[in-house]
C-alpha positions as CSV (number, residue, x, y, z in Angstrom):
1,X,-13.1,-3.1,-0.4
2,X,-10.9,-4.2,2.1
3,X,-10.3,-8.0,3.2
4,X,-9.9,-7.7,6.9
5,X,-8.5,-10.6,8.5
6,X,-5.9,-10.7,11.1
7,X,-3.0,-8.6,12.5
8,X,0.3,-10.2,13.5
9,X,3.6,-8.9,14.5
10,X,7.1,-9.2,12.8
11,X,10.3,-9.0,14.3
12,X,13.4,-7.9,12.1
13,X,16.8,-6.3,12.7
14,X,15.0,-2.9,13.5
15,X,11.5,-2.7,15.0
16,X,8.8,-3.8,12.8
17,X,5.0,-4.0,12.9
18,X,3.2,-6.0,10.5
19,X,-0.7,-5.5,9.9
20,X,-1.7,-8.0,7.4
21,X,-5.3,-8.3,5.8
22,X,-6.5,-10.9,3.9
23,X,-4.4,-13.7,2.0
24,X,-1.8,-14.6,4.1
25,X,0.2,-16.8,2.0
26,X,0.1,-16.8,-1.9
27,X,2.5,-16.8,-4.6
28,X,1.8,-13.0,-5.8
29,X,2.2,-11.6,-9.0
30,X,5.2,-9.2,-10.1
31,X,5.2,-5.9,-8.5
32,X,4.0,-3.3,-10.7
33,X,5.4,-0.3,-8.7
34,X,8.5,1.1,-10.3
35,X,11.5,2.1,-8.2
36,X,9.0,1.4,-4.8
37,X,12.1,1.5,-2.4
38,X,13.4,5.0,-3.7
39,X,16.6,3.7,-4.3
40,X,17.1,6.2,-7.4
41,X,18.0,9.2,-7.4
42,X,21.0,8.5,-5.1
43,X,20.5,11.0,-2.3
44,X,23.2,12.5,-0.2
45,X,21.3,13.9,2.6
46,X,22.1,17.8,1.5
47,X,18.5,19.1,2.4
48,X,16.6,21.7,-0.1
49,X,18.2,20.7,-3.4
50,X,17.9,17.6,-6.1
51,X,19.1,14.7,-5.4
52,X,18.0,15.1,-2.0
53,X,14.6,17.0,-2.1
54,X,12.1,16.8,-4.6
55,X,9.4,19.9,-5.2
56,X,5.9,19.8,-6.5
57,X,5.8,19.1,-10.2
58,X,9.0,17.3,-10.2
59,X,9.7,13.4,-11.2
60,X,12.2,10.9,-9.8
61,X,12.4,7.4,-11.6
62,X,8.6,6.8,-11.7
63,X,7.1,9.2,-9.3
64,X,5.9,12.2,-9.8
65,X,5.7,14.8,-6.6
66,X,2.2,16.1,-6.4
67,X,2.2,18.4,-3.2
68,X,4.8,20.5,-1.6
69,X,8.2,18.6,-1.3
70,X,10.0,15.2,-0.1
71,X,12.9,14.2,0.8
72,X,15.0,11.1,-0.2
73,X,17.1,10.1,3.1
74,X,19.9,7.8,2.5
75,X,21.4,5.5,5.3
76,X,25.1,5.6,6.2
77,X,25.0,9.2,4.9
78,X,25.4,12.1,7.8
79,X,23.6,12.5,9.9
80,X,22.3,9.3,9.8
81,X,23.5,5.9,10.6
82,X,23.5,2.9,8.4
83,X,20.7,0.6,8.3
84,X,17.8,3.1,8.8
85,X,15.8,1.9,5.4
86,X,13.2,-1.0,5.7
87,X,14.6,-2.2,2.3
88,X,17.7,-0.9,0.3
89,X,19.3,2.0,1.8
90,X,16.8,5.1,1.2
91,X,13.6,6.0,2.3
92,X,11.5,8.7,1.5
93,X,10.3,11.6,3.9
94,X,6.6,12.8,2.7
95,X,7.7,16.0,4.4
96,X,10.2,17.9,2.6
97,X,10.9,21.3,3.0
98,X,6.7,21.5,3.6
99,X,4.1,18.6,3.6
100,X,4.5,16.6,0.6
101,X,3.1,13.9,-1.5
102,X,3.9,11.5,-4.4
103,X,2.1,9.6,-7.1
104,X,2.9,6.9,-10.0
105,X,0.8,5.9,-12.7
106,X,0.5,2.2,-12.6
107,X,-1.1,0.1,-15.5
108,X,-3.1,-3.0,-14.1
109,X,-4.3,-5.4,-17.0
110,X,-6.5,-7.7,-14.9
111,X,-9.2,-6.9,-12.6
112,X,-8.8,-9.0,-9.3
113,X,-7.4,-9.1,-5.9
114,X,-4.4,-7.0,-5.4
115,X,-1.9,-6.5,-2.4
116,X,-0.5,-3.0,-1.4
117,X,2.5,-3.6,0.7
118,X,4.3,-0.6,2.3
119,X,6.8,-0.1,5.3
120,X,5.8,3.4,7.3
121,X,7.9,5.3,10.1
122,X,8.2,8.7,11.4
123,X,11.1,11.2,11.0
124,X,11.4,12.1,14.7
125,X,14.2,14.3,14.5
126,X,11.5,17.4,15.8
127,X,8.1,17.4,16.6
128,X,8.7,13.9,18.0
129,X,5.3,13.0,19.8
130,X,2.9,14.2,16.7
131,X,1.5,11.4,15.1
132,X,3.1,10.7,11.4
133,X,-0.2,10.6,9.1
134,X,-0.2,9.4,5.6
135,X,-3.3,9.0,3.0
136,X,-2.5,5.9,0.5
137,X,-4.9,5.9,-2.5
138,X,-5.4,4.1,-5.9
139,X,-7.6,5.7,-8.3
140,X,-8.9,5.1,-11.5
141,X,-9.8,8.8,-12.5
142,X,-12.3,9.7,-9.7
143,X,-13.0,6.2,-8.5
144,X,-11.2,4.7,-5.9
145,X,-10.4,1.1,-5.8
146,X,-8.3,2.0,-2.4
147,X,-8.7,4.9,-0.2
148,X,-7.4,4.9,3.6
149,X,-5.3,6.6,6.3
150,X,-2.5,5.1,8.3
151,X,-0.9,6.4,11.3
152,X,2.7,5.9,12.9
153,X,2.6,6.7,16.7
154,X,6.4,7.3,18.5
155,X,4.5,5.9,21.7
156,X,4.1,2.6,19.8
157,X,7.7,2.2,19.3
158,X,9.9,2.9,22.3
159,X,13.1,1.8,20.7
160,X,13.1,4.0,17.8
161,X,16.0,6.1,17.1
162,X,15.7,8.7,14.6
163,X,19.2,8.8,13.5
164,X,20.3,5.1,13.9
165,X,17.1,2.7,14.2
166,X,14.1,3.6,12.7
167,X,11.1,1.6,13.9
168,X,8.6,0.5,11.4
169,X,4.7,-0.3,10.8
170,X,4.5,-2.5,7.6
171,X,1.1,-3.2,6.1
172,X,-0.5,-5.2,3.6
173,X,-3.7,-4.7,2.7
174,X,-6.0,-7.0,0.1
175,X,-8.5,-5.4,-1.9
176,X,-10.7,-5.5,-5.1
177,X,-9.5,-3.9,-8.2
178,X,-12.7,-4.5,-10.3
179,X,-11.9,-3.2,-13.9
180,X,-8.3,-3.0,-15.7
181,X,-6.8,0.8,-16.5
182,X,-4.3,2.8,-15.6
183,X,-4.8,3.5,-11.9
184,X,-2.8,6.0,-10.1
185,X,-1.3,5.2,-6.5
186,X,-0.5,8.0,-4.0
187,X,1.0,9.0,-0.8
188,X,0.0,12.3,0.8
189,X,1.2,13.3,4.2
190,X,-1.5,14.4,6.3
191,X,1.2,15.3,9.1
192,X,0.6,19.2,9.3
193,X,1.9,19.9,13.0
194,X,5.5,20.7,11.8
195,X,6.8,21.0,7.9
196,X,9.8,18.9,7.9
197,X,9.6,16.1,10.0
198,X,6.9,13.6,8.2
199,X,5.8,10.2,7.4
200,X,8.6,8.0,6.0
201,X,8.0,5.3,3.4
202,X,9.9,2.4,2.2
203,X,9.4,-1.0,0.1
204,X,5.9,0.2,-1.6
205,X,4.6,-2.8,-3.8
206,X,1.5,-3.5,-5.8
207,X,1.0,-7.2,-6.8
208,X,-1.7,-9.6,-7.9
209,X,-3.1,-11.9,-5.6
210,X,-3.8,-15.4,-7.2
211,X,-7.6,-16.6,-7.3
212,X,-8.2,-18.0,-3.7
213,X,-11.6,-19.8,-3.3
214,X,-14.0,-18.3,-0.8
215,X,-17.7,-18.7,0.5
216,X,-19.4,-16.3,-2.3
217,X,-18.9,-13.2,-0.4
218,X,-17.7,-11.5,-4.0
219,X,-17.3,-8.0,-2.8
220,X,-15.4,-9.0,0.7
221,X,-17.9,-6.9,2.6
222,X,-18.5,-9.5,5.2
223,X,-22.0,-10.6,4.0
224,X,-23.1,-13.1,1.3
225,X,-26.0,-11.2,-0.2
226,X,-27.7,-9.7,-3.3
227,X,-24.6,-8.0,-4.9
228,X,-22.7,-11.1,-4.5
229,X,-25.6,-13.1,-6.2
230,X,-25.7,-10.4,-8.8
231,X,-21.8,-10.1,-9.6
232,X,-21.8,-14.0,-10.6
233,X,-25.0,-13.6,-12.6
234,X,-23.1,-10.8,-14.5
235,X,-20.0,-12.7,-15.1
236,X,-21.8,-16.1,-15.9
237,X,-20.2,-17.6,-18.7
238,X,-16.8,-15.8,-18.3
239,X,-13.7,-17.8,-18.4
240,X,-9.8,-16.8,-17.9
241,X,-7.1,-17.1,-14.8
242,X,-7.8,-13.6,-13.8
243,X,-11.4,-13.5,-13.4
244,X,-11.0,-12.3,-9.7
245,X,-13.7,-13.1,-6.9
246,X,-16.5,-13.8,-9.2
247,X,-14.9,-17.3,-9.9
248,X,-15.8,-18.2,-6.7
249,X,-14.1,-21.6,-6.8
250,X,-11.4,-20.7,-8.8
251,X,-11.7,-22.9,-11.7
252,X,-11.4,-20.1,-14.2
253,X,-14.9,-20.3,-15.3
254,X,-18.1,-19.0,-13.9
255,X,-20.6,-21.1,-14.1
256,X,-23.2,-22.9,-12.0
257,X,-20.9,-24.1,-9.3
258,X,-20.0,-20.3,-8.5
259,X,-23.6,-19.8,-8.5
260,X,-24.4,-22.6,-6.0
261,X,-21.7,-21.8,-3.4
262,X,-23.3,-18.4,-3.0
263,X,-27.0,-19.5,-3.0
264,X,-25.7,-22.2,-0.5
265,X,-24.0,-19.1,1.7
266,X,-26.6,-16.7,1.4
267,X,-27.1,-14.4,4.1
268,X,-23.6,-15.7,5.7
269,X,-22.1,-12.9,7.7
270,X,-25.0,-10.3,7.3
């Protein structure tokens, strides 16, 4: 469940909008995503062939193309000017020769709150006014830890220039990963108004958020209720540094203190 908190705007060299949910300032764990800024392989902006265009079933440095095709776009290589990317020098267009998608298997060793970060913009060299839509999913088999769609609109970015200055929406989303396992992180274009000018992504990160004490809303749905009480009871007696939100007061043990916090706040927000 997403920990909704606040939205703010971040100014950068190129126009960036930052949407942040959950814990704003924390010492995060290492990034679990490999090649999240798509810096390898080195693209040459020559469409329709590797190392620029990658097709369903092919893999490149951590990622698998799951649908259609995708393009690796490199800043400073014609027809693009320098400085287009949000991080590094390359970005990924999820509409290659056709509407596409990518995925990566990620080993998550500990349950807990994780922060997904990515930057989203649009390839508006054609079909400029259509929204660029992408589905982002983190799943363990058929079970979703996170599944949502994100939309980038040119009307929100008056300074956007498809060839010289991309304008980015930057998302940070905190959510609960309930169990350890090998998860699949996927980005799939839902932009069907054209085949070749799609949503573009960069700087993908997935990081563990250290324990942060809270009011007993274990499942982060805004309501302290029976589900939260049961979660603490089922975990009662557990110890460790990665207990997640069942360790309500972050003392590395689920005990009477955590239970009392839930009981004291029972009904809050419901």
